[in-house]
Structure formats: C-alpha cells, structure tokens
C-alpha positions as CSV (number, residue, x, y, z in Angstrom):
1,M,-142.4,61.9,-41.8
2,T,-146.2,61.8,-41.6
3,D,-149.0,61.8,-44.2
4,K,-149.8,65.4,-43.0
5,L,-146.6,66.8,-44.4
6,P,-146.7,68.9,-47.5
7,Y,-145.6,66.7,-50.4
8,A,-144.7,66.6,-54.1
9,E,-144.3,63.4,-56.2
10,V,-143.4,62.0,-59.5
11,I,-145.9,60.1,-61.6
12,G,-145.3,57.7,-64.5
13,D,-146.0,54.3,-65.9
14,P,-143.7,52.5,-65.0
15,I,-142.5,54.4,-61.9
16,A,-140.7,51.8,-59.7
17,H,-137.3,52.7,-61.2
18,S,-137.6,56.5,-60.4
19,K,-134.8,58.0,-58.3
20,S,-136.5,61.4,-58.0
21,P,-137.7,60.7,-54.4
22,L,-134.2,59.9,-53.3
23,I,-133.0,63.2,-54.8
24,H,-135.7,65.5,-53.5
25,N,-135.8,63.9,-50.0
26,F,-132.0,64.2,-49.8
27,W,-132.3,67.9,-50.4
28,L,-135.2,68.3,-48.1
29,N,-133.2,66.6,-45.3
30,A,-130.1,68.7,-46.1
31,L,-132.1,71.9,-45.8
32,D,-134.2,70.7,-42.8
33,I,-137.5,71.3,-44.7
34,E,-140.5,69.6,-43.3
35,A,-142.0,68.1,-46.4
36,E,-141.6,64.9,-48.5
37,Y,-141.4,63.7,-52.0
38,K,-143.0,60.4,-53.2
39,K,-143.5,58.4,-56.4
40,T,-146.9,57.3,-57.6
41,H,-147.8,54.8,-60.3
42,V,-150.4,56.4,-62.7
43,T,-151.5,54.8,-65.9
44,P,-152.7,56.7,-68.9
45,Q,-156.2,55.7,-68.1
46,G,-155.9,57.0,-64.6
47,L,-154.6,60.5,-65.3
48,A,-158.0,62.2,-65.0
49,A,-158.8,60.5,-61.7
50,Y,-155.4,61.2,-60.4
51,F,-155.6,65.0,-60.9
52,L,-159.2,65.1,-59.6
53,M,-158.0,63.4,-56.3
54,R,-154.9,65.6,-55.9
55,R,-156.7,68.9,-56.5
56,A,-158.7,68.1,-53.4
57,D,-155.6,67.5,-51.3
58,P,-154.4,70.7,-49.6
59,D,-151.0,69.1,-48.8
60,W,-150.2,68.3,-52.4
61,L,-147.6,70.8,-53.9
62,G,-147.5,69.3,-57.4
63,C,-145.7,66.6,-59.3
64,N,-143.0,65.8,-61.8
65,V,-144.1,63.8,-64.8
66,T,-142.2,61.0,-66.6
67,I,-142.9,58.5,-69.3
68,P,-145.5,58.3,-70.9
69,H,-147.5,61.3,-69.6
70,K,-145.5,64.4,-70.6
71,I,-147.7,65.3,-73.5
72,A,-151.0,64.0,-72.2
73,V,-150.8,66.0,-68.9
74,M,-151.0,69.3,-70.9
75,D,-154.8,68.7,-71.1
76,Y,-155.0,69.1,-67.3
77,V,-153.0,72.2,-66.6
78,D,-152.8,75.9,-67.2
79,D,-149.9,77.1,-69.3
80,P,-149.1,80.7,-68.6
81,G,-145.5,80.3,-69.8
82,G,-146.5,79.0,-73.3
83,V,-144.8,75.6,-72.8
84,R,-147.3,73.9,-75.1
85,E,-146.3,76.2,-77.9
86,R,-142.6,76.5,-77.2
87,I,-141.8,72.9,-76.2
88,G,-145.0,70.8,-76.5
89,A,-144.4,68.7,-73.3
90,V,-144.8,69.3,-69.5
91,N,-142.7,67.5,-66.9
92,T,-143.5,69.7,-63.8
93,I,-146.9,70.7,-62.4
94,A,-147.3,73.1,-59.5
95,S,-150.3,73.3,-57.4
96,E,-151.6,76.2,-55.3
97,T,-154.5,75.6,-53.0
98,G,-157.7,76.8,-54.6
99,G,-155.9,77.9,-57.8
100,P,-155.1,76.3,-61.1
101,L,-152.5,73.7,-61.8
102,I,-149.5,75.3,-63.6
103,G,-147.6,73.3,-66.1
104,T,-144.0,73.9,-67.0
105,N,-140.9,72.1,-68.3
106,T,-137.6,71.7,-66.4
107,D,-136.3,69.0,-68.7
108,A,-134.9,71.5,-71.1
109,G,-132.9,73.5,-68.5
110,G,-131.8,70.3,-66.8
111,F,-130.6,68.8,-70.1
112,L,-128.5,71.9,-70.9
113,Q,-126.7,72.2,-67.6
114,P,-123.8,69.8,-68.3
115,L,-123.4,71.0,-71.8
116,L,-123.1,74.6,-70.6
117,R,-120.7,73.4,-67.8
118,D,-118.5,71.7,-70.4
119,K,-118.7,74.7,-72.8
120,W,-120.0,72.4,-75.5
121,K,-119.8,74.2,-78.9
122,G,-120.9,71.6,-81.4
123,Q,-122.6,72.4,-84.7
124,S,-124.6,69.2,-85.2
125,A,-126.7,66.9,-83.1
126,V,-128.8,63.7,-83.4
127,I,-131.8,63.2,-81.1
128,V,-133.1,59.6,-80.8
129,G,-136.8,59.7,-80.1
130,A,-139.8,62.0,-80.7
131,G,-141.6,61.9,-77.4
132,G,-141.9,64.4,-74.6
133,A,-138.2,64.3,-73.6
134,A,-137.2,64.7,-77.2
135,R,-139.3,67.8,-77.5
136,A,-137.6,69.5,-74.5
137,I,-134.2,68.5,-75.8
138,L,-134.9,69.9,-79.3
139,F,-136.0,73.1,-77.7
140,A,-132.8,73.2,-75.6
141,L,-130.5,72.6,-78.6
142,T,-132.3,75.2,-80.7
143,S,-131.8,77.7,-77.8
144,L,-128.1,77.1,-78.1
145,G,-128.3,77.8,-81.8
146,V,-127.2,74.4,-83.0
147,P,-127.8,74.7,-86.8
148,N,-127.9,71.0,-87.8
149,I,-130.3,68.7,-86.0
150,T,-131.4,65.2,-86.9
151,V,-134.3,63.3,-85.3
152,M,-134.2,59.5,-85.4
153,A,-137.6,58.0,-84.7
154,R,-139.4,54.7,-85.2
155,D,-141.8,56.7,-87.3
156,P,-139.7,59.3,-89.3
157,A,-143.0,61.2,-90.0
158,K,-143.4,61.8,-86.3
159,G,-139.8,63.0,-86.1
160,Q,-140.4,65.4,-89.0
161,A,-143.5,66.7,-87.3
162,L,-141.4,67.4,-84.2
163,L,-139.0,69.4,-86.3
164,D,-141.7,71.3,-88.2
165,R,-143.5,72.1,-85.0
166,A,-140.3,73.6,-83.6
167,G,-139.6,75.5,-86.8
168,V,-136.3,73.6,-87.2
169,K,-134.9,72.9,-90.6
170,G,-133.4,69.5,-89.7
171,Q,-133.9,66.0,-91.0
172,A,-135.9,63.1,-89.7
173,I,-134.7,59.5,-90.3
174,G,-135.7,56.0,-89.1
175,I,-134.3,54.6,-85.9
176,S,-132.6,51.8,-87.8
177,D,-131.0,54.1,-90.3
178,A,-127.3,54.9,-90.3
179,L,-126.2,57.7,-88.0
180,P,-125.2,60.9,-89.7
181,K,-121.9,62.6,-88.7
182,A,-122.6,64.7,-85.6
183,D,-121.0,66.4,-82.6
184,L,-123.7,65.2,-80.2
185,L,-125.8,62.1,-79.9
186,V,-128.7,62.1,-77.4
187,N,-130.8,59.1,-76.5
188,A,-134.2,60.6,-75.5
189,T,-136.0,57.3,-75.4
190,S,-136.5,54.5,-72.8
191,L,-134.4,52.1,-75.0
192,G,-131.6,50.7,-72.9
193,M,-133.5,51.2,-69.6
194,V,-133.9,48.1,-67.4
195,G,-136.6,46.0,-68.8
196,Q,-136.5,47.7,-72.2
197,P,-134.8,46.7,-75.5
198,L,-131.3,48.0,-76.1
199,L,-130.6,51.0,-78.3
200,E,-128.1,49.5,-80.8
201,L,-126.4,52.1,-83.0
202,D,-123.2,52.1,-85.0
203,L,-121.4,55.1,-83.6
204,A,-118.6,55.1,-86.3
205,P,-120.1,58.1,-88.1
206,L,-119.8,60.4,-85.1
207,A,-117.0,62.9,-84.9
208,D,-114.0,61.9,-82.9
209,C,-114.7,64.8,-80.5
210,A,-118.4,63.9,-80.2
211,T,-120.4,63.7,-77.0
212,V,-122.9,60.9,-76.3
213,Y,-125.6,61.8,-73.9
214,D,-128.0,59.1,-72.6
215,I,-130.9,60.3,-70.5
216,V,-131.6,56.8,-69.2
217,Y,-130.3,56.4,-65.7
218,A,-131.4,52.8,-64.8
219,P,-128.9,51.4,-65.5
220,L,-126.5,54.4,-65.3
221,E,-124.0,52.9,-67.7
222,T,-126.2,51.9,-70.6
223,G,-125.1,49.9,-73.6
224,L,-124.9,53.1,-75.6
225,L,-122.6,54.8,-73.2
226,K,-120.4,51.6,-73.0
227,A,-120.1,51.7,-76.8
228,A,-119.3,55.4,-76.8
229,S,-116.6,54.9,-74.1
230,A,-115.1,52.1,-76.1
231,R,-114.7,54.6,-79.0
232,G,-113.1,57.1,-76.8
233,L,-116.0,59.6,-77.0
234,K,-117.1,61.8,-74.1
235,T,-120.2,60.6,-72.3
236,L,-122.9,62.2,-70.2
237,D,-125.1,59.9,-68.2
238,G,-128.8,60.1,-67.2
239,L,-128.1,61.5,-63.7
240,E,-126.8,64.7,-65.2
241,M,-130.2,65.7,-66.6
242,L,-132.1,64.0,-63.8
243,I,-130.4,66.0,-61.1
244,G,-130.5,69.2,-63.2
245,Q,-134.2,69.1,-63.9
246,A,-134.9,68.0,-60.3
247,A,-133.1,71.1,-58.9
248,L,-135.3,73.4,-61.0
249,A,-138.5,71.5,-59.9
250,F,-137.4,71.5,-56.3
251,D,-137.4,75.3,-56.2
252,I,-140.9,75.3,-57.7
253,F,-142.3,72.8,-55.2
254,F,-140.6,73.8,-52.0
255,D,-139.6,77.4,-52.6
256,A,-136.0,76.7,-51.9
257,E,-132.8,76.4,-53.9
258,A,-131.4,72.9,-54.1
259,P,-128.0,72.6,-52.4
260,R,-126.0,71.8,-55.5
261,D,-122.8,71.9,-53.5
262,L,-123.8,68.5,-52.3
263,D,-123.9,67.0,-55.8
264,E,-121.0,64.7,-55.2
265,E,-122.6,63.2,-52.1
266,L,-126.0,62.9,-53.8
267,R,-124.5,61.2,-56.8
268,A,-122.7,58.6,-54.6
269,L,-126.0,58.0,-52.8
270,L,-127.8,57.5,-56.2
271,L,-125.1,55.1,-57.4
272,A,-125.3,53.1,-54.2
273,A,-129.1,52.8,-54.3
274,D,-130.5,49.4,-55.1
275,Y,-132.7,49.8,-58.2
C-alpha cells in the first residue's frame, strides 16, 4: 500500500487499542479493493485542525469516530439524515471531494445486529453510560419498542437528560446504585477497557434469562462479562457491535458490501491480534 491510495480512518483519544483498521483492511484485502484504513490519534483540542487538514486531502474518504468525539464532531459535519435530532451522536463521517462532510451513525445498527440475530424479545433494559455510544444504543432499543429503559450514569441528571431528549419515559439512576430487574444490561462506557477502572455491578437483580452486552472489546472478556457468565447469563462481547457498525461504515467509505460470510475468520484474526 502507498500513501496515494484512497483511505478512511478511525479517530479517537485514545486510539492505540482500536481494532477497526484490522477489520476494514481484512475486508479490503478479501475484496481486492485498492484502498486502506488507518487509525489516527486526535485530541479534543485538535479536532478543528484535523478536519481542516483532511478536507484538503482528495484521497480521504472519511472517518469513524470513537471516544470521546462522537458528540463534538457534530459541529463539523452536515446532517441530512437528522442524526443530531434522532440520536445526538455521530460515529461515521463521509467525505466527497469538494462537497460537505456528511455525518451519520452506524453504532445503532451495529448494536442491534446480534439482538436481532438472537431474536431478543426483552421488555426492560439498563444502559450504563450517557455518552455518544449510549445515545445510539438508546435510539436502537427504542426502535425495538423496549418499554422500560433505565440509564445508569455518574451524573443521573445527565442520564435523565438523555432520556428526555429521546422522549423515553424511563428512569435515570447513579452508576453506584443497585441494578433494577432487567432483561438486558448494556455497558456503553469505557469502564473495563484496558487502562480504565473496572465496571463493578451486582448482577443479582437481573432476570435469569437476561443478556449482558459489553461494547468494550479490549479486553474482549471484560470483568462484567466474566461475572455474567458465572451467573449463567447470556453474554454478547464488544466485537459484535464493532464488526456490525464497521460493516455499515465500510459500505459508506468504499461503496462495497462487507463480506460477512468471513466473520468467523475475521473474529479469529481479531482474537489473535496483540493489543
């Protein structure tokens, strides 16, 4: 590969842990597409300069956005799909030479894919977190018609604002409060990620048939998922959402459908990667 190839990338702070380049480059190689996908460290203070520089690069196809930029990047993009109003966070930005940057969100669709695959039919869910990922997940769960949603956040007022903004009549509680009974628990924070504090919750209130879904993927088996497995609960790891949202973004960047028939091989590659 050369620097002259068309490319997309993922930006975040931190970014070293990201497995997105491995995923997208695996698909590009499988489809024999002459392009590449990178990762670039961008601090909150560097966002404006980053977009100014990339707008001038005709080979730049766009970027995925991870922690902590999913809300802040909305100030730099056009929003023809109404993502700001419907979700309130952007994780995928597409660039067309000479045109505007288009912001969208593939997190919601990527999050839903394993739940739809497993025909999940729960009536109650708990989301831990109130940031950009939590916004997409709340949108996804409301699209499924889940009637009872609780947001756990360090600042319950921020969690309540998230619910109010989405028009959801749920409840917001503190992150150290007791879990309510629920059919689904989702960790939408970075807690449990390598280098971050653990997310320590007493899972006893969860229903015996509950699913625990952790969007953290480094490490893949987080402390939360270990605790859920020990209780005999169904678990979904962070690669589920990561691969799902990446597939939607891949189509946007490279105008090609990701070869999802190779998911087993891709997952093995991701698990073998030294992160």
